[in-house]
C-alpha positions as CSV (number, residue, x, y, z in Angstrom):
1,M,116.8,1.4,-28.8
2,A,114.8,4.6,-28.3
3,V,115.7,7.4,-30.6
4,S,114.3,10.9,-29.9
5,Q,114.9,14.4,-31.0
6,T,112.7,16.9,-29.2
7,N,113.4,19.7,-31.7
8,F,111.4,17.7,-34.3
9,A,108.9,16.1,-31.9
10,W,110.1,12.8,-33.3
11,A,110.2,9.5,-31.3
12,T,110.2,5.9,-32.5
13,L,112.1,2.6,-32.1
14,V,114.9,1.8,-34.5
15,E,116.0,-1.8,-34.5
16,V,119.8,-1.9,-35.2
17,G,120.4,-5.5,-34.2
18,G,121.3,-8.4,-36.4
19,R,124.3,-9.0,-38.7
20,G,125.9,-6.7,-41.2
21,R,127.5,-3.3,-41.2
22,L,126.2,-0.8,-38.8
23,H,125.0,1.7,-41.4
24,D,123.1,-1.0,-43.2
25,R,121.5,-2.0,-39.9
26,V,120.5,1.6,-39.2
27,A,119.0,1.9,-42.7
28,R,117.1,-1.3,-42.2
29,G,115.7,-0.2,-38.9
30,L,114.5,3.1,-40.3
31,R,113.1,1.4,-43.4
32,T,111.1,-1.0,-41.2
33,A,109.8,1.8,-39.1
34,I,108.7,3.7,-42.2
35,R,107.1,0.6,-43.8
36,D,105.2,-0.2,-40.5
37,G,103.8,3.3,-40.4
38,R,105.6,4.2,-37.2
39,L,107.2,7.0,-39.1
40,A,104.5,8.7,-41.2
41,E,105.0,10.5,-44.5
42,G,106.1,14.0,-43.8
43,D,107.7,13.3,-40.4
44,A,111.2,14.8,-39.9
45,V,114.0,12.4,-38.8
46,P,116.6,13.7,-36.4
47,P,119.7,15.5,-37.7
48,S,122.5,13.0,-38.4
49,R,124.6,14.3,-35.5
50,A,121.8,14.0,-33.0
51,L,120.9,10.4,-34.1
52,A,124.6,9.4,-34.0
53,E,124.8,10.6,-30.4
54,E,121.7,8.5,-29.5
55,L,123.1,5.4,-31.2
56,G,126.6,5.9,-29.9
57,C,128.2,5.7,-33.4
58,S,129.9,8.1,-35.8
59,R,128.0,10.6,-37.8
60,W,129.2,8.9,-40.9
61,V,127.1,5.8,-40.1
62,V,123.9,7.9,-40.0
63,T,124.6,9.9,-43.1
64,E,125.3,6.7,-45.0
65,A,122.0,5.2,-43.8
66,Y,120.1,8.4,-44.7
67,G,121.8,8.5,-48.1
68,Q,120.7,4.9,-48.8
69,L,117.1,5.6,-47.9
70,I,117.1,8.8,-49.9
71,A,118.3,6.8,-52.9
72,E,115.5,4.3,-52.3
73,G,112.8,6.9,-52.0
74,Y,112.0,6.5,-48.4
75,L,113.5,9.8,-47.3
76,A,113.7,13.2,-49.0
77,A,116.4,15.8,-48.2
78,R,116.2,19.5,-49.0
79,V,118.9,22.1,-48.5
80,G,118.1,24.2,-45.4
81,S,115.4,22.0,-44.2
82,A,115.0,18.7,-42.3
83,T,115.2,15.3,-43.9
84,R,111.7,13.9,-44.0
85,V,109.9,10.7,-44.7
86,S,108.6,10.6,-48.3
87,W,106.9,7.2,-48.4
88,S,103.9,5.7,-46.7
89,P,102.2,2.3,-46.9
90,Q,99.0,3.9,-48.2
91,T,100.6,5.6,-51.2
92,A,102.6,2.5,-52.0
93,A,99.6,0.1,-51.8
94,K,97.5,1.9,-54.4
95,P,98.1,4.5,-57.1
96,R,97.3,8.0,-56.3
97,A,93.7,8.7,-57.1
98,R,93.0,11.2,-59.9
99,R,91.5,14.4,-58.6
100,A,87.9,14.7,-59.6
101,P,87.2,17.5,-62.1
102,A,86.3,20.7,-60.2
103,G,82.8,22.0,-60.5
104,P,82.0,25.3,-62.0
105,A,83.5,28.2,-60.1
106,I,81.0,30.3,-58.2
107,R,81.5,34.0,-59.1
108,Y,78.4,35.4,-57.4
109,D,76.9,34.2,-54.1
110,L,73.2,35.0,-53.7
111,A,72.5,32.0,-51.4
112,P,71.0,32.8,-48.0
113,G,72.4,32.1,-44.6
114,L,75.6,34.1,-44.4
115,P,76.6,37.5,-43.1
116,D,79.2,39.6,-44.9
117,L,82.3,37.6,-44.2
118,R,84.5,40.3,-45.7
119,A,83.4,42.6,-42.9
120,F,84.3,40.3,-40.0
121,P,85.9,42.5,-37.4
122,R,89.3,40.8,-37.4
123,R,91.3,43.4,-35.5
124,R,88.8,43.8,-32.7
125,W,88.2,40.1,-32.4
126,A,91.9,39.6,-32.2
127,D,92.1,42.3,-29.5
128,A,89.4,40.4,-27.5
129,V,91.3,37.1,-27.8
130,R,94.6,38.7,-26.7
131,S,92.9,40.4,-23.8
132,V,91.3,37.1,-22.7
133,I,94.6,35.2,-23.0
134,G,96.4,37.8,-20.9
135,S,93.7,38.1,-18.2
136,A,92.2,34.6,-17.9
137,G,93.0,32.8,-14.6
138,H,94.4,29.3,-14.5
139,Y,91.0,28.1,-13.4
140,D,89.5,29.3,-16.6
141,L,91.6,26.7,-18.4
142,D,90.0,23.8,-16.6
143,L,87.3,21.6,-18.1
144,P,84.5,23.8,-19.4
145,D,81.1,24.0,-17.7
146,P,78.7,22.3,-20.1
147,A,76.3,25.2,-19.6
148,G,78.9,27.7,-20.6
149,H,81.3,30.0,-18.8
150,A,79.7,32.1,-16.1
151,V,81.2,35.3,-17.4
152,L,79.6,34.9,-20.9
153,R,76.3,33.7,-19.5
154,A,76.1,36.8,-17.4
155,T,77.1,39.0,-20.3
156,L,74.6,37.4,-22.6
157,A,71.8,37.8,-20.1
158,Q,72.5,41.5,-19.7
159,Y,72.8,42.0,-23.5
160,L,69.5,40.1,-24.2
161,R,67.7,42.2,-21.6
162,R,69.1,45.4,-22.9
163,S,68.8,44.9,-26.7
164,R,66.1,42.3,-27.2
165,G,63.7,42.9,-24.3
166,A,64.3,39.4,-23.0
167,D,63.6,38.3,-19.4
168,A,66.9,36.5,-18.9
169,E,69.1,35.7,-16.0
170,A,72.6,34.1,-16.1
171,A,71.2,31.0,-14.4
172,S,68.8,30.4,-17.3
173,V,71.3,30.9,-20.1
174,S,73.3,28.1,-21.7
175,V,76.1,28.6,-24.2
176,C,75.8,26.4,-27.2
177,A,77.3,26.0,-30.7
178,G,74.4,27.7,-32.4
179,V,70.7,27.5,-33.0
180,T,70.7,23.9,-34.3
181,D,72.7,22.7,-31.3
182,G,70.4,24.7,-28.9
183,L,67.3,23.2,-30.4
184,A,68.7,19.7,-30.2
185,R,69.4,20.3,-26.5
186,T,65.9,21.7,-26.0
187,C,64.2,18.8,-27.7
188,R,66.1,16.2,-25.6
189,A,64.9,18.0,-22.5
190,L,61.3,18.2,-23.7
191,R,61.5,14.5,-24.6
192,A,62.6,13.7,-21.1
193,E,59.7,15.7,-19.8
194,G,57.2,13.6,-21.8
195,I,56.7,15.9,-24.8
196,T,56.8,13.8,-28.0
197,D,55.5,16.1,-30.7
198,L,56.9,19.3,-32.0
199,A,55.5,21.7,-34.6
200,V,57.7,23.6,-37.0
201,E,57.1,26.4,-39.6
202,D,56.6,25.4,-43.2
203,P,58.6,26.5,-45.0
204,G,61.5,26.7,-42.6
205,W,65.1,25.5,-42.0
206,P,65.4,21.8,-42.8
207,R,68.2,21.5,-40.2
208,L,65.8,22.5,-37.4
209,R,63.4,19.7,-38.4
210,A,66.4,17.3,-38.5
211,A,67.5,18.4,-35.1
212,A,64.1,17.7,-33.6
213,S,63.8,14.3,-35.3
214,S,67.3,13.3,-34.1
215,A,66.2,14.0,-30.5
216,G,63.3,11.6,-30.9
217,L,60.4,14.0,-31.4
218,R,57.7,13.7,-34.1
219,V,57.7,16.8,-36.3
220,H,54.5,18.4,-37.6
221,P,54.7,21.2,-40.2
222,V,52.4,24.2,-39.8
223,P,51.9,26.7,-42.6
224,V,53.1,30.3,-42.5
225,D,51.2,33.3,-44.0
226,D,51.7,37.0,-44.0
227,D,51.2,37.2,-40.3
228,G,53.5,34.4,-39.4
229,L,52.8,31.0,-38.1
230,R,49.1,30.1,-38.3
231,V,48.2,29.4,-34.7
232,D,44.8,28.0,-35.6
233,D,46.4,25.3,-37.7
234,L,48.8,24.6,-34.8
235,A,45.9,23.8,-32.5
236,H,44.9,20.9,-34.8
237,T,48.2,19.1,-34.3
238,P,49.2,16.9,-31.3
239,A,52.2,19.1,-30.7
240,R,52.9,20.6,-27.2
241,A,55.9,22.5,-28.4
242,V,56.6,24.7,-31.5
243,V,59.6,26.4,-33.1
244,V,58.9,29.8,-34.4
245,G,60.8,32.7,-36.0
246,A,58.9,35.6,-34.4
247,A,61.1,38.6,-35.3
248,H,61.9,37.4,-38.9
249,Q,60.7,34.1,-40.2
250,F,63.0,32.2,-42.6
251,P,62.5,32.1,-45.5
252,T,59.3,34.0,-46.0
253,G,60.6,37.1,-44.1
254,T,57.3,37.6,-42.2
255,V,57.1,39.1,-38.7
256,L,54.8,37.3,-36.3
257,S,51.9,39.7,-35.7
258,P,51.0,40.9,-32.2
259,A,47.8,38.9,-32.3
260,R,49.6,35.7,-33.3
261,R,52.2,36.3,-30.5
262,A,49.5,36.5,-27.9
263,G,47.7,33.5,-29.4
264,L,50.9,31.4,-29.4
265,V,51.5,32.1,-25.7
266,R,47.9,31.3,-24.9
267,W,48.2,28.1,-26.8
268,A,51.3,27.1,-24.9
269,R,49.5,27.6,-21.6
270,E,46.4,25.7,-22.7
271,V,48.4,22.6,-23.8
272,D,50.9,22.9,-21.0
273,G,53.6,23.2,-23.6
274,F,56.4,25.5,-24.8
275,V,57.3,27.9,-27.5
276,I,60.9,27.8,-28.9
277,E,61.7,31.2,-30.3
278,D,64.4,31.3,-33.0
279,D,65.6,34.9,-32.9
280,Y,66.8,34.7,-36.5
281,D,68.0,37.9,-38.2
282,A,66.4,39.9,-35.4
283,E,69.3,42.4,-35.3
284,F,68.7,43.5,-38.9
285,R,65.5,45.5,-39.2
286,Y,65.3,48.3,-41.8
287,D,61.8,49.9,-41.5
288,H,61.9,50.5,-37.7
289,H,63.6,49.3,-34.6
290,P,64.0,45.5,-34.2
291,V,61.0,43.8,-32.7
292,A,61.5,42.6,-29.1
293,V,61.6,38.9,-28.4
294,M,58.3,37.2,-27.5
295,Q,60.1,35.4,-24.7
296,G,59.5,38.4,-22.5
297,L,55.7,37.8,-22.7
298,D,56.0,34.5,-20.8
299,P,59.5,33.5,-19.8
300,G,58.1,30.4,-18.1
301,R,56.8,29.1,-21.4
302,V,59.2,30.4,-24.1
303,F,62.7,29.2,-24.9
304,L,64.9,31.7,-26.7
305,L,67.6,30.7,-29.2
306,G,70.2,33.0,-30.7
307,T,73.7,32.9,-32.4
308,V,76.4,35.1,-33.8
309,S,76.5,33.0,-36.9
310,K,74.4,35.5,-38.9
311,T,76.0,38.6,-37.3
312,L,79.7,37.8,-37.0
313,S,80.5,34.4,-38.6
314,P,79.4,30.8,-38.4
315,A,83.1,29.9,-38.0
316,L,82.9,31.0,-34.3
317,G,80.4,28.3,-33.4
318,L,78.9,30.4,-30.6
319,G,75.2,30.6,-29.6
320,W,72.9,30.8,-26.6
321,L,69.8,29.2,-25.2
322,V,67.6,30.9,-22.6
323,A,65.3,28.3,-20.9
324,P,62.4,28.8,-18.6
325,A,63.7,28.6,-15.1
326,P,61.6,25.5,-14.1
327,V,63.0,23.6,-17.1
328,V,66.7,24.4,-16.5
329,P,67.4,21.3,-14.3
330,A,65.7,19.0,-16.9
331,L,67.8,20.8,-19.7
332,R,71.0,20.1,-17.8
333,A,70.1,16.5,-17.0
334,A,69.0,15.7,-20.6
335,N,72.3,17.0,-22.0
336,P,75.0,15.7,-19.6
337,V,77.7,15.4,-22.3
338,A,76.8,18.4,-24.3
339,A,80.0,20.0,-25.5
340,A,80.4,23.7,-24.7
341,P,82.3,25.9,-27.2
342,P,85.9,26.6,-26.4
343,V,86.2,28.6,-23.2
344,L,88.7,31.2,-24.6
345,D,86.3,31.9,-27.5
346,Q,83.4,32.3,-25.0
347,L,85.4,34.8,-23.0
348,A,86.4,36.6,-26.2
349,L,82.8,37.0,-27.1
350,A,82.0,38.3,-23.6
351,T,84.8,40.9,-24.0
352,F,83.7,41.8,-27.5
353,I,80.2,42.5,-26.1
354,D,81.2,44.2,-22.9
355,R,83.5,46.7,-24.7
356,G,80.7,47.8,-27.0
357,W,82.3,46.3,-30.1
358,Y,79.4,44.0,-30.9
359,D,76.9,46.9,-30.8
360,A,79.2,49.0,-33.0
361,H,79.6,46.1,-35.5
362,L,75.8,45.6,-35.7
363,R,75.2,49.3,-36.3
364,A,77.7,49.3,-39.1
365,S,76.3,46.1,-40.5
366,R,72.7,47.5,-40.5
367,R,73.8,50.5,-42.6
368,R,75.8,48.3,-45.0
369,F,73.0,45.8,-45.4
370,R,70.3,48.4,-45.8
371,T,72.3,50.0,-48.7
372,R,72.9,46.6,-50.2
373,R,69.3,45.5,-49.9
374,D,68.1,48.8,-51.6
375,L,70.6,48.2,-54.5
376,L,69.4,44.6,-54.9
377,L,65.7,45.6,-55.0
378,T,66.3,48.4,-57.4
379,T,68.4,46.2,-59.7
380,L,65.8,43.4,-59.6
381,A,62.9,45.8,-60.4
382,T,64.9,47.1,-63.4
383,R,66.3,43.8,-64.8
384,L,63.4,41.4,-63.8
385,P,60.2,43.4,-63.9
386,Q,58.2,40.2,-64.2
387,A,59.3,39.1,-60.7
388,R,58.2,40.4,-57.3
389,A,60.3,40.7,-54.2
390,S,58.9,40.2,-50.7
391,G,60.2,39.9,-47.1
392,T,62.4,42.8,-47.6
393,A,62.0,44.8,-44.4
394,A,64.5,42.8,-42.3
395,G,67.2,40.1,-42.5
396,L,69.7,39.3,-45.1
397,H,67.6,37.8,-47.9
398,V,64.5,38.4,-50.0
399,L,62.0,36.2,-51.7
400,L,61.8,36.6,-55.4
401,H,58.4,35.4,-56.7
402,L,58.6,34.2,-60.3
403,P,55.8,33.6,-62.9
404,D,53.8,30.4,-62.6
405,G,55.3,27.5,-64.4
406,T,58.9,28.7,-63.8
407,D,61.3,25.7,-63.3
408,T,63.0,27.1,-60.2
409,R,64.9,23.9,-59.5
410,G,66.2,23.9,-63.1
411,T,67.0,27.7,-62.7
412,V,69.1,27.0,-59.6
413,R,71.1,24.2,-61.5
414,A,71.6,26.4,-64.6
415,A,72.7,29.4,-62.5
416,A,75.2,27.2,-60.6
417,A,76.6,26.0,-63.9
418,A,77.0,29.7,-64.9
419,G,78.7,30.6,-61.6
420,L,75.8,32.0,-59.6
421,R,74.6,30.4,-56.4
422,L,70.9,30.6,-55.6
423,A,68.3,28.7,-53.5
424,D,64.9,27.4,-54.4
425,L,62.1,28.1,-51.9
426,D,61.0,24.5,-52.4
427,D,64.2,23.4,-50.7
428,Y,62.8,24.8,-47.4
429,R,59.3,23.3,-47.7
430,V,58.1,20.0,-46.4
431,K,56.1,19.5,-49.5
432,P,56.4,21.4,-52.8
433,S,54.0,24.2,-53.5
434,P,52.6,25.7,-56.7
435,G,54.1,29.1,-55.9
436,R,57.5,29.6,-57.6
437,A,60.1,31.6,-55.8
438,L,63.9,31.9,-55.2
439,V,65.5,32.8,-51.9
440,L,68.1,35.4,-52.6
441,G,70.7,36.2,-49.9
442,Y,72.6,39.4,-50.1
443,G,74.7,39.1,-46.9
444,N,77.9,37.7,-48.5
445,I,78.0,39.4,-51.8
446,G,79.8,42.7,-52.6
447,D,77.8,45.7,-53.6
448,T,79.7,46.0,-56.9
449,E,78.8,42.4,-57.7
450,I,75.0,42.7,-57.5
451,P,74.3,44.2,-60.9
452,A,76.3,41.5,-62.7
453,A,74.7,38.8,-60.5
454,V,71.2,40.0,-61.3
455,A,72.0,40.3,-65.0
456,L,73.3,36.7,-65.0
457,L,70.1,35.6,-63.2
458,G,68.1,37.3,-65.9
459,E,70.0,35.5,-68.6
460,V,69.3,32.1,-66.9
461,L,65.6,32.8,-66.6
462,T,65.2,33.7,-70.3
463,R,66.9,30.6,-71.6
């Protein structure tokens, strides 16, 4: 017979047939349901009175059955709480695995790639979410548009025109889960258009190379120097598309020079190809105002990728992709099942931007990161005079160049063992280089922790 108790969201079948006393048959039916896995470990069973009503028996029958199963270890009762299943086929079939020893605790985080998670604007984000939940129409709760909600797309287009100098319209904007997701979508569209080769910066984010490869493109690394991507070297590859960090290249920290920007657009026209601009760390510039996106130079040849992962938090999983208008149909067709981020989160971001909270957060973040960067550079110069920092004018990381022969990989391992998280520049190169450097991120470390972190790094380097 069916047994249900909606207060505990519990429903199963309890077989009470056969011979024997009724409380024994109820216990047997519950035991079988538990052993078969229909009642999982942690599930609450109905109160004895409710189950007795369902079975058409006295409450005493159910309490006797529960008492028997508690004694056998199938159920557990706690005063003031529901009676719950305490047994599962999995835990009975094999002994509980011993927990692996925990690795060394990380005390200081100097790895790149994160903003200041302590400074996430919780109250204002919560206000944005509450506002959206109260004002969203029932149609907003329908299946999401794969391209993103129209409200956020319009808000992003206006924001990118105003703050980044982009040539963007809502129709050309797609909402995605971040830069990697946006690049994967772009690469699938390019592949459908007959483009098979893509150039990437070397060094650069390995995840971007992986996203391009997963979309079926052949990847060609192109070196980066003090002026950014070397366009002359790009011309010697079979690529008809290239991914570039124009405003702030990761991890070198270089800004693509005006001559290289113009050369890159010229190259795209000559090969009938495209530039995919990763607007990484563009909001954080400390020597002058942020450099505008190069997408505005030729919106018909340049894709623009952005995200709030480095400004708010990667936990939001919200980014954008601005595509050249002629390519938008191919982009939509090549990604028919692309999953859009949750609609309510999209609308919350639109509200967050429209109310000026995003701009206010960025202004406060720039002040905080400038102070933190200055402290890090001063401490490095004092504690590690043999090292040289570069790429310091923007972003949330610096390159720390070390003397030739330094075992940077060993340094990263030794630092982790001592509780300090670092990154080796070689981790971002396609092939190792003789130059020795560490990538030090300062986004997610407290100001008061920097002196101790640098002191620990100095100890590791002198071992």
